[in-house]
C-alpha positions, 0 to 999 in steps of 0.5 A, a space after each residue: 527456442 532461445 528459452 529452451 537452449 538456456 534451460 538446457 545448459 543450466 541443466 547441463 551445468 548443474 548436472 556437472 556441478 553436482 557430479 563434482 560436489 558428489 565425489 568429494 568425501 566428508 571428513 570423519 569425526 575420528 580423523 578431525 580429532 586426531 588432526 586436532 590433537 596433532 595440531 595442538 601439539 605441534 603449535 603450543 599456545 604461548 599462554 596455556 588456556 588463552 587461544 587469543 595469545 597465538 602459538 609459540 611455533 607459527 602463525 594461524 595460517 601455518 596451523 590451518 595449513 597443517 590441520 588441512 594436510 592432516 585431514 588430506 592424509 587421513 590423519 597422518 602428517 609427514 612433516 611435523 613442525 614440533 620436530 623441527 
């Protein structure tokens, strides 16, 4: 009886998690390319061709946040740090 209860709970949990994962959508290559270009424009490198030199306008966390916001908005960004 206890084993059956454990399997039922595990099954319900896996169904719930599967439904949650299935509802998320994948990023299209076009959106990713657009957001990568917008991020590069908004956060230019200190030394061209040297990504290890960092950015002139923010940290890596700022760049990641900007990129994720762009992807969430489908390739559009409202607050452009390049204009600030």
